N, C-alpha and C positions, 0 to 999 in steps of 0.2 A: 940444492940451494948457493944460489953465490951474492957477495957481500955488494950494496952497491947506495952509496955513500955514507959506509962503512955502517951501515945497519942490514939487521939478519932480523927475522925473514922481512916479506915487503912486499906490497901490493906494484907490478908499473905502471900499472895505471888507478886509476880513480875509480872505488869502489859503487856504484847505487843500488839501492835495495828494491829486487822486484818489485812487481804487482802482486794482483791474484792470481792465485794457481792457474797453469791454464785451462787442466782437468773438470775445478771447479766453475769456470769462467763457461765450458762447453755445457755442462751441468743445466749453469742456468740457464743458457741463452737459446738451448732446445722445450724445457720447460715454459721458457716464455713468449717464442716461437709456438707455442700449441697454446697457451693462451690466447695471445695474440687472433689466431686462427679462429678460436671458440664467438671473442667477441666481435668477428667481423661476420659472425652466422647471426648471432646474438639476436637484429634485428628481424631475421622470418622470421622468429617465433612470436608465436602472439599471446594475446592473453595477460592473464598474470603467473604463466608457468615462464615465460619470460629470465623473472625475476628469482624464480625458484633455481634452474638449469642455469643462473650465474653463479650463485652459490653453489650449487653442487657440483661443479665440473672446479667451478676454482679451489673451492675445497680439495677436492678430487689433488688435483694437481697441484697445490699445499706442500702432503703428504709426501704424494711423490719424490717431489724433487726435496723436501728433505730428507729422507730416508736416503736417496743417492749422494746426495750433496756433502753431506758429515762425513760420507767416506775418505771424503776429499781434501775436508777442515782439520787444521793445526789451531783448532780452538777448544778440543776438549779438557785438556790440564793447561792452563796459562800460568805465567809468574815476572814479576816485572819488578827489578828496585836501581835504584838511585847510587852508584857508588864512586869511589875516587880509587880508579885498580893501574896494575903494571899492562900496558900499552904493547911490548915488543917483547919477542926473548933478546933479553943479551942486551937489554938497555933498562939503563933506569927514570925510563922515562913514566911519566905517569897521568891518565885522563881520567876528567870528570865525566861520565860516562851513565847512562841508563841498556841495563842487560835485560832482554827480554826470552820469557822460555818458552815456547809453543808447542804443545806435543797435543800429536796425532794418531790416526791409528795405523797406518801410516809410516810413521816417521816422527822425528823435530825439528823445530824450524827456532836458532837463536838467533836474535836482531843485537848490534850492536850502534848506539845512535849517540853519538856525543853530546855534550849541552855546554857548551855549543859544538854547532858539527864539524867546525870549521876550528884545527887544532895540531902545535905542532906541524905548523906549514901544508897537512891533509885536511881528506876531506873522511871522516871518522861515520863512516855509515854503512853497515854491511848487514844482509839479512841470510846466514847462507840453512839450506836444509840438506838433513839428513835421512835416508828413506833406510828402514828393516822390513817394510812390507817382502812377501814370495819372493821370487827373482835375482835380489839385491844383498851387495854385502855390504855390512853396515861397516867394519874396521877398514874393506879398502874405500870407501866413503873417507871416511878419518884420517890414514894416512895421505889422500890424496888434497886433505886439508893441511895435512903437516908441508906435504911437500911445498905449498900454495903460500904458505904463510902469514893463515888468515892473525889475528891477534889474540894475545893472551885469555884474555874474559870467554871467547870466542870456543878455540881448545883445547878451553879446561871444561865447560860443559859437556862439550862432545864428548870427552874422555869419560866422562862418567855415564856416558849412558853406552858407553862400549863392552862386547861381550865380556872382557877379561878384567875389565871393574871390579874391586872387591864392592860395590856398592849393589850391585845386584839390580840395576837400572834395567836394565836395554832385556833381561829375563822378563822381569813382570809387567812389564808396558807392550813388550813386544807379543806376549803371551794375552795380556786381557786385549790390545789392540787387535789382535787377528780375529780372537772370538767376538768380539764386538762385531769389528765389520760382517762373521759368517751370519751371525746372527740378523744382520740389517739386512743381507740380500735373500734370506729367506723368507724377512716381514715385505722387504718389494714383492716379490715374488708371489705371494700372499695376498698385496697389492692390489697387483692387474687379475685376481683370481678377482677377488670382490669384487673391482670396479666391472666385469663382463659378467659375472655373477646379480649383479644389483638390475643390471641392465633388461638381465630375463627373469620371467616370471614367477621366479624359487628364488625371495627375497629371505626366507631365513638360512640359507648357505651364504648368501652375501653377507650378512653379520654375520655368521659363524667366521669366515674367511677374514670379514675388519676385526674380531676377537682375537683371531691369531696372529693377526697384522700388527696388534698392538701390543698381545705377549710378548710375541719375538722383538720386538721392537724395546721395551719393557728389558727382557736377558739382553739383550745389549748397553744395557746402562748397568742391571749388576755385573757384568763380566768386567766392565769399565770401571768399574766399582770398586771390584775386589782388590786393586792396586790398593785401596787408604787403609785395610788392616794390614800394613806390611810396613812397617817403619822405615822411608829412607833414610840415608846419609846426606847431612850438612850438607849446602851449598854454597860455599862463603866466596866470596868475591869483594876484596879489599877487605874490610872493615865492615863490609853490610852480610847479613844470609839473604838469599835468594829463596822463597818460599812459593808454594803453590797453588792453585787452586781449581776448581770445576768452569771452566769457560761456558762457551755461547753454546755450543754447540752442543755439549751434555745437558745443559735444562734444555734447550728448542727440543732436542731427542726423547726428553723425558716427557715433555708437554705433546707430543706429537702422539707414543704411546699412548696415554691419557686420555687424549684425543677419539681415536682409533677405538679403545675399549665402551668409551662413551656411547659413540656412535655404534658399536656395535650390540652393545649391549639395548641400546633403544627399540633396534632395530628388531632384537628378538623377541624383546616384551611386547613390539606392536603385534609382531605376528603372530603370538597368542593369544593376546589381551583384546586387539581390535583390528583385525587382518583388511577387513576394509577400507580402512581408514589406512592404515599402511598403503596399499595397489595404489589407492590415488594419493598416496605424497611420493610414491619412487614414479607415480607417472601419470603429472597431471597434462597431459595432453590430450588424456581419455575425457577426462572431467570438462576443457575447453572444451572440447568438439562435444562433448554429451548436450552440453550450453548451448551451443550453437547451431544443432539441433530441434531444443526446443522453442527459440528466440525465432526459428523460420518458419514458415507458412508456404505449405504446399500449395503448389499451383498446379491448375488443372485448364486445359482447353478445352473448349468445347464446339467442335461446329453445327450449327444448327441446320446445315445442309445433307446430314447424315444421323443417320437412326444411330441412339448407342446404343452400346452392345449388348442386352441382356440375355435373358429367359428365353430362349426359341422353342416358339407353340409349331411341335415339327403334327404333323396327322398324313396318316397312314391307311391310305383306299385300298382295298381288295376286290378287284370286279372277279367271277370265276365263270 
C-alpha cells in the first residue's frame, strides 16, 4: 500500500455499490422465461382447465425458483446499525454511516453507506462480498481487502468471520450454510421428481415426493437456525452494537417448506379418500373432453340411393 494525500489506506477511485448478484439474477430470469412461455400457450387451453393449469404451473415454478434462488441470496441473516465510527486506518477522521451485515449460505455481504453519502470529500458507498463456499478461500479474500484499503467498519466485520477469529463465526455460519445448501439441492431434485410423477397416473408417489421436498426444505431451515443456539460475540461499531436477525430468504424458505408439506398431505389424503376426484383434479383436460363429448351429437349421413347395410338374407340352393 502507498500513501496518497497523506492518507492510508484509500481507494484510487470512487466505489459504487453493486446491484443484485449475477447468479441470483440468472435464476430469476430463467424461471421468468419459463413462466412467460407457459403464459403464451395458455390461451390454447380450453375451458375452465385453463385457470387450473395457470395456478398449478405458476405455483410449481415459484417453489422451484425459491429453492434455487435462496442459494445465492444474502438475506438469510441480516443486521444493520447507524453509528459514528472511524473511517480509515491511521486517521482520526470519523463518519456518520449505516453499516449493514447480510449473511448467506455462501458468504457474507457488508455494506457501508454514509449519512449523507458525501463526507470527507469522498463518496462513502461500499458493498463488499466475502465467500466461504467450496473452492473459495475466505482468509485470502480478507487479506485482499486489507491490501485494497477498505474502510475500518468493513474490515472489522470481515475480520470477525475469519477462520482465525476467536468469535468462531466462520465455523458456525459456514457449516450451517453448507448443510442448508446441501439439503436444499436435495429438495430441488425431489421437486423435479414430483412434477414428473404428478403428470403421470401415479399421484400417490407425486404427493410423497412433494412431502419429501417440504421435509428437506425445512431441514435446511433447521440447519441454518442451529447457529441461534450458539452465543455470538458482540459486534461493536463505534458506540453502537450491531445485532442480526433472520432475513427474508429464511422466512420465504420456511413458508415454501410448509406449502410443500400441505400440498403433499392434500394429494396423499385425496388418493386414499377420494381417488376419482384427485384424478379429475390433476387432469382437468379429461373432464373437459368428456363434457365436450356429452354436448356433441352424432351426425349420420344417409344416401337414399343405397340400401343400408343390415342383416343379409342368404339362401343356399343345392340341386342334386
